[in-house]
N, C-alpha and C positions, 0 to 999 in steps of 0.2 A: 795678501795683506786688503784690508776691506776698505771698499769704495763706498759713498753716500751720495745719491745723486736726488738732488731736490727738482721738482717738476710741478706744475699748479694742475689740477685737474681743468676739462674740458678740452679746445681745440690742441695745445701744446700737448697735454698727455698724449692727447688720441693721435697724431701725426709725429711725437715723440717714439712712437711704440716701434713703426719698422723700419725706426735706424736702430733700435735696440736689437731688433729682431736681427738685424743685418750683421750685429757685433755678436751673434750669438746668445743673447740676454733674454730672457722672456719675464715677465712681469706674472706673479702667479696669482693675483686677484685684482678683480674690476675694481676701480675705486668708488665706481657710481653705486656698487653694492656693496660694498665691505665698511666698515665702521672705523679698520683700521687705517692710521695716517702714515704707519710704516709698513711699506710693502714690500716680501719678498721676494726674491728671483730666482728661475733655475742656477745660477751660480753664487752658491752660499757666500762669498767674498762682496757680493754687489747687492744694495739695497737703495729703495728709492723713497724718499720721504718728501708727502705731501702737504703742500705750504699754498699760501695764498700767491697768486701771480705778482703781487709788489714785493712780498717777502722772499721770493728765491735770490736776488742780489746779496740782500743780506745776511743770509742762511749762509750763502756760499762764502761770502766776503768774511766774516766772524767765523767760520770753520765748522758750523753746523752741518755743511753738507761739501763734501770735496769738489764737484760740479753740479751746475744748474742746465734749464732751458729755460730762457727768458727773453720776451721781445724786447727790439730794440728799445721804442716809448719809455719801456720799465726802467731799462739801462739808465737813459738818457736823465730820468726825473731822479734816478739815483744817483747819478755822478759819477759811476765807473769806480769809483774809490778800489783798489788791492783787488783788483779784479784782471787775469789775464781770458782775455777773449780771442781764442783760436778760431773759431769758426761762424760764418753765418752760415746757418742748416736751412736757407731757403725754405722753411717751412711758417704754417700761422703768419700768410703773407695778409697784409689789412695796408692803409694810409692812414696819415693823419689828417685830419682837414679843418677848415672852416665851415661851417654852415648856419645860415640864417634861415629866420620864417621867408615862406615864398614870395609874402608881398614886401618884404623891407628891402629899401634900395641901399644894400651893400657898396657897390662899386662907387654911388655918388656920398654916402656918407663918409668914407675913405678918403674922394677927392676933396670933399668939403674939408677935412682935416678934424671930423668929428669925433669926440672922444665915446671909443665905444664900449661898453659892458662883455666882460667877454666869460663866461662859464665853462669851467675846463677841469678836469683831474691833474692836466698836463700841463700844469703853471708853467716849467721853467721853458720847454719846446714850445708854450703858447708868446712868453716873455721875450723870447729872442727871434720869433718868428716876426711879431709886431714891430719890434726895437729897431730891424732891421730893416724893414719896410718906412720907419718912423711914424708910424701911426701910435695914437696914444689911447691907452687903454686901460679901463678898471678890471684886474684879474679875480673872478669869482670863483673859490676852491668848492667843487662837488664833489662827492665821492658816488652818487648814485646816478639814475640817468638823465643823462645831459639836456634830450630831447626837450623835456619838459621846462625850460629853463626860457626859452624866446616863447615859449606858447603863453607865460604866467606873467612876463612882462618883468622878469628877474634880468633877463638878459638879454642884448640886442644878437648877439652869435656865440655859438660856441666851438671850440676845438675837442674835435673828439676821433676816436679809432670809427673808419668807416670801412667796411667789407665787400657786401653789395648794393650800401645806398636803400634797401626793403626798409629800414626802422625812420631812417630820416623821411621818406617819402612818403609813409603809414602815416606819420605827423606831421603833413607838410612844411618838412622843411627842407632846404636845396644845397647842395656842396657847392660851396662858391671860390673856393681854393685848397688845392692840395698842401701841404706844407712839406710832407714826405712821406716814400714810402717805406713800411716795418716789415722786417720779418724776424723770426727765432733766432735766438744766437745762443753757443755753447760758449758758459762761461767758468772757469776753473780756479780754486784759490789757490795764491799764488805759492802761499805754503808747503800745500798738498803737493803742489807741481813739483817742487824739490823734495820731497818726503816718500810719495809714491808715484815717480816717474814712469817707469815701463809702466806700468796697469794703466796709465791715465794716458799716457801718448798712445797704448795701444786700442784704447775707446775714443781718442780722438780720431786716430787712422781711420779708424770701422766709418764712424760717422762721418769723416769728410766724403768714403768711397761709395758711401749710402746716398748721401746726401747730391751727391755727383751723378749719380745712376736714376736717383728721385726725378732732378730735374731735366733730364735728355728726352 
């Protein structure tokens, strides 16, 4: 019974590889050097499809893949529809934070009830966070480098993923609020879980064991 796993290139792909190995699955090609978007593995019944990080939940939801690995941030923005989420894999850890120019008095602006312009690709997360705080914001959706928005006057603040904070520092931005911690989740198509229950359960169990071992 064939299984298709959706992954995005980069950190999630790299950090999922040890979990796959623990399940006895080796991806046979390097996505950075191969032009292929569907990669074979040492198990003929398992293949990996390479998609944009933001598309992983969509591929899994609509059956383009049986399973996928995606960040919690992407899942929240997607809306979680039609997805079974059995595991927090504990990989690709980072956080979603609010950042501003070093010379912008964020605390004072919030205290005085100013209406803030906030640039982000995480509109759902930002909207919920500021609404809960009672802060009025105009959200500006961007897809590229968020750091540019405060530097050009497009926005007062950004809501973005932060890992080490070095990119913020390099652009004279400071992290002023931590919204949530993020890690990658395993997501499964609900129909596939019924139709391919045994192989999917085996993979989930192997991932769970490997994830626990990695976090020790």
